[in-house]
C-alpha positions in Angstrom: 0.0 0.0 0.0 1.5 3.3 -1.0 1.5 6.3 1.3 -0.5 9.4 0.0 -0.6 12.9 1.3 -3.8 14.6 2.4 -3.8 16.7 -0.8 -4.0 13.5 -2.9 -7.2 12.3 -1.2 -10.6 13.0 -2.7 -13.4 14.3 -0.4 -14.8 10.9 0.4 -11.4 9.4 1.3 -10.6 12.4 3.5 -14.0 12.0 5.3 -13.3 8.3 5.9 -9.9 9.1 7.3 -11.4 11.7 9.7 -14.1 9.2 10.8 -11.5 6.5 11.4 -9.4 9.0 13.4 -12.4 10.0 15.6 -13.6 6.4 16.1 -10.2 4.9 16.9 -9.6 3.3 20.2 -5.8 3.5 20.3 -4.0 4.4 23.5 -3.4 8.1 23.7 -6.3 8.9 21.3 -7.7 11.3 23.9 -4.6 13.4 24.0 -5.8 15.8 21.2 -8.5 18.1 22.5 -11.6 18.3 20.3 -11.3 22.1 19.6 -7.7 21.6 18.5 -8.7 18.7 16.2 -11.3 20.9 14.4 -8.9 23.8 14.2 -6.3 21.6 12.5 -9.0 20.1 10.3 -10.0 23.6 9.2 -6.4 24.5 8.4 -6.1 21.3 6.3 -9.2 22.1 4.3 -8.0 25.7 3.8 -4.7 24.4 2.4 -6.5 22.1 0.0 -7.9 25.1 -1.8 -4.7 26.4 -3.2 -6.2 28.9 -5.5 -9.4 31.0 -5.4 -11.1 31.8 -8.7 -13.7 34.5 -8.6 -16.5 34.5 -11.2 -19.1 37.1 -11.8 -22.6 36.0 -12.5 -25.8 37.8 -13.6 -29.3 36.7 -14.5 -30.0 37.3 -18.2 -33.6 36.5 -19.0 -34.2 33.2 -17.3 -30.5 32.1 -17.3 -27.6 32.6 -15.0 -24.5 33.7 -17.0 -21.0 33.6 -15.6 -17.9 35.6 -16.7 -14.3 35.7 -15.6 -12.4 38.8 -14.6 -10.6 40.7 -17.3 -7.2 39.1 -16.6 -8.8 35.6 -17.0 -7.8 32.3 -15.5 -6.2 29.8 -17.9 -7.4 26.7 -16.0 -11.1 27.7 -16.0 -13.4 28.3 -18.9 -16.9 29.7 -18.4 -19.7 29.6 -21.0 -23.1 31.0 -19.9 -24.2 28.8 -17.0 -21.4 26.3 -17.3 -17.9 26.2 -15.7 -15.3 23.9 -17.2 -12.5 23.0 -14.8 -10.0 20.4 -16.2 -12.0 17.4 -17.2 -15.1 18.5 -15.2 -18.1 20.5 -16.3 -20.2 22.3 -13.7 -23.7 23.4 -14.8 -25.5 25.8 -12.5 -29.3 26.1 -12.8 -31.7 28.6 -11.2 -34.2 26.9 -9.0 -37.6 26.6 -10.6 -36.3 27.3 -14.1 -36.4 24.8 -17.0 -33.3 22.9 -18.0 -30.6 25.1 -19.6 -27.9 23.8 -21.9 
């Protein structure tokens, strides 16, 4: 089994790791106070988001339309209500509106 860093874990794997840590019954497991555990967890989550990308959005007719700042971000492409990030496509729909391409 190869060792992986926290950054290499997906969300589900990270949650399982945290659950296993909380539920473990090893000697000394009570040495870390709960508030410190959650503070460290918050720091880990903050570090996982290495880059913040800000989008602007506006409602045009019955569709939400996104745009990038003038300087652009090479790793993100936006088109109307869609956000393309690597090999993933995120489609944002307004509640109560019909399906938008």
